[in-house]
N, C-alpha and C positions, 0 to 999 in steps of 0.2 A: 523207799522214798529215792534212794538214789537208782534204783533201776529206772523208777517213773521218768526221772529227769533226764537220764541218759536216752532213753525212749524218746521223751518228747523232742527233745534238741536233733535228734537223728530223724525223727519224722517230721521234723519242720525243715532241716535241711533238705531231704529228699522230696520234700513238698515243694519246696522253692527252687530246687533245681529243675522238677518235671515243668513248672510254670514259665521258667527261664528257657528251657529247651521248647517248649509248644511256641513260645514268643518270636524265637529265633526262626524257627521253621517256617513260622508264618511270614517272617519280613523276607524269608529268603522264596518261599512258593507265591506270593501274593503282592509286597511291596516291589521288590525288585524288578519283576518283570514291568509292572505297569512303568515306573520309572525310566526302565530301559525303552521301552515302545514309545514313551512320549518325549524322551531325546534324540529317537530315530525319527520322528513325525517332525520334531524343530528343526533336524538337519536338511529332510528332504523339502520342509516351508523354503528354507535359506538358499537350497541349491535352485529350487525353481524361481527363485525371485532373481538369482544371479544370472539365469538363463534368459528370463524375460528381459532382462537390464541390457544385455547384452545383444541381444535379437534386435532390439530398437535403436542400438548404437549404428546399425549400419545402414 
């Protein structure tokens, strides 16, 4: 019974760490680039608005 419990806990730990690693890699590969692209688009939009306003001041 001791071997079973030890194996069960080691297996559960390995599985949970594998799931955590998969979630972390998904975040790095998918979520972060999308957020970065959204930030870049927002900055470009702000820059365009500033240029439009300054062009109409003259």
